[in-house]
N, C-alpha and C positions, 0 to 999 in steps of 0.2 A: 504494500500500500504506500509506504514511504517512497519507494522507488518511482511509482507512478506519479506521485505528487511532485517529485523532483523533476521528472521528465516534463510534466505539464508546465511547471514553473519555467524551465529552460526554454521550452517552446514559446511560451507567452513572452518571455524576455526577448527572444529572437524576433518574434513578431513585432514587439514594441520597438526594438532597435531598427527593424526594417522600415516601420512607419516613420520613425524619426529621420532616418537617412533619406527616405523618399521625399518627405516634406522639405528637408533641407535642400535636396537637389532641385525640387520643384521651385522653391523660393529663389535659389540661385539662377535658375533658368528664366524665371519671370523678371528678376532684377536685371539680368542681361538683356532680356527682350525690351523692357522699359527703356533701358539705355539706348538700344537700337532705335526705338521710336523717337526718342529725343534727338538723336543724331541724324537720322535719315528721314523721318516723317515730317509732317507739316502740311498745312493747307495751301502752300505756295504752288504745288504742282500735282496734277493728276495725270495718269498715263494717257497717251494719245490714242491708244487702241482699247480693245476690250479689257476690262479689269473688274475685280470682284468688289462688291459692297456686302458687308457682313452685318446681319441683323443681330445686334447684341442681346435682344430679348429672346432669341431662339437659340443662339450659339451655346453649346455646353462645354466649350473649351477642350474638346477631345484632341486637338492638335492634328487631326487627320489631314486637314488642309495644308498645314505646315509641312508635314511629311510628304504630301503629294506634290507640292510645288517644286519644280526643278530648279528654281532660282534661289540662291542662298540669301536668307534673311528678308525676303520680300514679305513673307507672312510670319507673324510671331503670335504667341499667346501672352497676354498681359491681363492680370486680375481675372483670370479664368475665362477670358474671351479672346477670340482671334482678332488680330488687327493687321491691316495692310500697312506695314511699318515703312517700307521703302517703295513709294509709288514709282520712282524712276527705275527700279529693278523689276517691275512687273511688265511682262511683254505679251500677255494675253494667252497663255497656255490653256487656261480654263480647267486644268486638272483639279483645282481646289474645289470647284462646285461639284464635280463628280464624286469627290472623296468625302464630302461633308455628310455625316450620317443623319442629320436632322434638317437638311435643306435650308440652312441658314444663309447661304451664299447666293447672290444673284449677280450675273455678269452683265455689265452695263457699259454704255459709251457716254463720255462726258460727265459733267457734274452740275450741280446747281450754280456753281461759281463760274464754270468754264464750259461752254457748249462745244460740240463737235459736229460739223456739217457732214452728213453722209447721205448717199442715195438710198431711197427706200427699196427694199428687196423682199421678194417672197422667200419661202423656205427652199425654193428650187433655184435661188439666186437670180431670178428674173426681175428686171426693173419694172417701173410703172409703164414702160413702153414694151408691148409684146414683141418677143423675138430678140430683145437686147438684154444680155445677161452681164453681171458684174461679179468678179471674184478677186480676192486678195486685198491688198492694202487700200485700194480705192473704196472698198466696202467696209473698211475698218479693221481688217485682219492683218496685223503687222508682222507677226512672227513668220519666219521663212517657211518652216514646216507646215504651219497652219495654212499659209497662202497656197503652198503646193497642193495640200489636201483639198482646199476649196476649188482650185482649178480643175483637179481630177473629178471632184464631185459635180461641179457645174457641167462638165462635158457629159457625165452620165445622165444628168437631168435633160440636157439638150438632146442627146441621142434618143432618150425615151420620148421626148415631145415630138421629135421628127418622125419617129416610128408610129406614134399615135395619130399624127396628122396625116400620114400617108403621102402619096406622091404629090409633089408640089412643083413650083417653077423649075425649069432646067437651069439652075444656077448653083453656085458653090453652097454646099450645106452649111459650112461653118467658117467664119472669119474670126481669127483671134488677134486682138490688138494688145501688144506688149509681150516681151519675152523675159520678164522677171520671174520670180518663183511661181506665181500663179499661172502666168502665160506658158511657162515651160511645162508645168504639170499638165495643163490643159492640152498642149501640143502633143505630149507623150500619150496622154489618155486617148486622144482622137486617133492617133496612129495605131495604138494597140487595138482599138475597136474597129478599125477599118473605116472610120468616118472621114471622108474627104474634107480637108481644111487647108487654110493658109494662115501663117503667122507673120504679122508685120511688127517690126520694132523700130522706133524712131532713132535710136542710137546707132552708131556705126559698127558696134561690135557687141558681143554677148556681155551681159552683166548689168545693162541699164544704169540706174542710178547708183548701184553698188560699185560699179567700176570707177565712179567719180569720187568714192570715199578716199580719205587719206590713206597712203600706203601703210599697211600693217593694222588697219582698223579691225577691231574684233566685231564679228557679225554674230548676232544671236540666232541660233537655229536649234534643231532638235532632230532625233532620228526620224526618218520618213521613208516610205516606200514609193519609189519612182517607177511608173509603168515602163516596161521594156528595158529597165536598167537594174532594178533590184533594191534591196534595203541599203540605205545610206545612214551611217552612224556618225552624226556630227552633233556637237554641243556648242561650244564657243570656238569659232574658227576665224582666222584672218581672211580678209576679203579676197586676197590673192588665191588662197586655197579654195574658197567657194567658187570663184570664177573658173579656176582650173577644173573643178568638178563638173561645172555646167558644160564647159567645152568638151570634156570627156563624155558626158552624157549624150551630147549632140552627135559626136563622132560614132559612138557605139550604137545609138538608136537609129541613126540615119535620117532623123527628122531635118526639115529644112526651115531656116529662119530667114526672112527677107529683111535685111538690115537697111537703115537709112530711109525707112518708109514711115512718114508721119501722117496720122489720121487728122483730117481737117474738119470732118463733120459726117453726120449720118442722117440720111433722109429716107423716106418710105415711098415705094411705088407699089401700091397694093400689098401683096403678101411678100414682096421682096424688099430687102434693106439695101440702100445704096450708100456705100462708104466712100467718101471722097478722100483721096490720098494725095498728099503734096507731090506735085510733079507729074502725076498720072493724067493722061488725056481723058480717060473714061473712069467712072467710079467702079469699085468692086461690088458686084451684085451677089448677095448672099441671103440665105433663108434665116440664119441666125448669126448674131455678132456677140462675141464675148469680150468685154472690156476688162483687161488685166493690166492697166497702165500704171498702177500704183498712184501715189499722191505726189508725183513729181510736178509741182506747179511753179508758179512764178516765185523767185526768191524775194523775200521781204526786204524792204529798203529802210535805211536809217532816216531818210527824210531830212538830210542836212546838206549844207552847201559843200560842193566838191566831191560828192560820192560817185559822180559819173566819170571820174578820171580813169585812165587805163590801168593804173596800178591798184585799183580796188576790185576785188574778186569775191564771188559768192561761193567758191569751192576751192579746195586745195588739191591739185592734181598730182604734183610731184615736189615734195619738200626739197629735193636736191637742187631744184632750179633757184632756190633762194638762199643758198649758202653764203654766209657772210653778210646778209642783209639785216636791217632793222625791221622787224615784222610786228604788226599789231593784229591780234585776233579778237573779234567782238562776238560774244555769245556765251551762254552758260550751260549748254547741253553737251552730250557726249561728242558730237561732231566738232564743236568748237574746242573743247579741251583736248581731244585727240589730235586735232590739227596743230594746236599749240605745242603739244608734246612731240609730235613728229618734226616740227620745225626746230625745236630746242635740241634735238639729237644731232642736227647738222652742224658742221664745224663753223665756228665764229658767228653763228646766227643769234641775234638778240631778240627775245620774244616778250611782248607785253600782252596779257590776257585781260580784256576789259569786259565786265559783266555788271549789268544794272542791279542785279539782286545782291543780297547780303550773303547767301549761301548757295552752293551748287546743288540744289535739291533735285534738279532734273537729270543729273548724271548718275551713272551706275556707281556702286561703292568702289569697285576696283579701279574705275577711272579716276575717282576722287583721290584714292590712295596714291596712284601714280603721280597725280598733279602735286599732292602734298610733298612727295619725295623730290620732284623736280624743283619745287619752290625752295625746299630746304637746301638743295644743292646749288641754288643760285642760277638755275637754267631758265626759269620762267618768273616774270614779275606779274603778280596778280593784283588787279585794282577792282575790288568789288564795290558796288554802289556807284559805279561810274558810267557815264554815257557819252557817246561821241557828239560833240557840239559842232565841229567843223573839220573838214578834211583838206589839208593843204597839199602842196606839191610833193613834199617828202616829210610831212609831219601830220599828226592828228591832235586836235585840241579836245581834251576830255573834261567834262563837267563832273567834279568829284562830289561825294556825298555831303561834304561840309559846305558846299556852295562855291568853293574856289575852283580854279581851272588850272590844268597842267598841259603843257605842250610836250608831246613825246615824239621822238624820231619814228618815221614810218615810211620806209622805202616801198613797202607793200602792205596793204590792208585787206584782211579777210573778214567779210561780214557774214558770219555763219549763225544767223538768227532765225533760221527756219524758212519754210516756203508755204505760200498760200495755194491751196488746190484750185486749179482752173476749172470753175464750174460752167464756163461758157459753152463748152462742147456738150455737156450734159443738158444744159438748159435748152440749147438749140435743138437737141434731139427730143425734147419734151420729157426728159427724165426727172421725176420728182426728187428733190433733195430736202431733207429735214435736218433741223438742229436738235441734236440729242443732249438733254441735260440730266443724265443719270438714268436713262431708260435702257431696257434690254434691246437686243438686236431686232426683235420683231415687234417692238412697241410702236405706238402711233403717237409720238410726241407732238407738241405744237409745231405747226409748219412755218417754214420761212421759204417763200417761193424761190426756186433756183433762178438765177439771173446771170447774164453775161457780165464779166468783169473787165 
């Protein structure tokens, strides 16, 4: 009897010890998570693509969403509830919603503070204009792997609609516009299905807007299945590696991309869509058109004197071209910081990074860490709370947070402050565009008529 009592006492003690250790570890995890929220979170920035909103009244703090999220520290648990701690680190996987055991997560576009303009689509990726489909970043899906999957799925829906419709005009069944991730996925899917199609890309070579990224830029992606090619296991990869992969996919699959062909507009002739292409004498006639152009719109302008000069650029193509120069980079996102870092690695190049905000909340954690290291090493000078007031011939005048002004040398100026999506083509085609303020992909938010810009 005494032995049984001792055994029970030991087991109870071990159980109590386990509870104490578990509580201590949980406290330490939540303390670390709260610190992450303080350092990375904030209302200054919401993701540009699909992102989670967590209902704190439903969330039970299971951390299933945290474990499912492929991005480090984007989601954390604080005070027994999940939080989107690092908005800049969220790239729209959507795995968190699927993992939540109590359906406390909704995937949305935009927020009450910041709206996102997107075309309205059906669950089959068809726009408000019959026969015109949209996939990828133009529809709000920013992650490379998700855009590929959307392109593939859109072609499946298009093929099904053509089969249900039966024989139609003797024209091209499918015209794909854009050869980025969504367009490439769609092109491969069409070829795999035996669906006759053409793919037009306005850039001169494969890669689209990705090719214009600074050398060595890390591109967010995820494992994905490519038709005619197979399973691709990528997570965080440099842009050069991704472009090499795409080139290899085209070689092995045998698909054809028509480069240097820019879409000017889409009109309708009965059941046929007429796609006007720059430089072509006749429009391309097709039964279906899939727009996979991404959100490559007009670069935003500073709106200051002197920014139209030749040494002012909206992209960094090759850092080596600026060896030994005084460079000023304007912007607070990953593109701006990575451009500044790429320039700083070049010999004798002096770099100033100007950002109007007080913190780089839009950039990914690893990007911020690299910037901190570059600043500590004296490679980059950062001026937060500053804005360009005037662009001179080889200088830039910055308005600082305290009200004073500083003139800094600038043999070259990079304005990497984002791009505005060109809605003119969508409006001309009669495609409805809505402003999302925290609604889901299939919601019907308050409308803002699409108009040419």
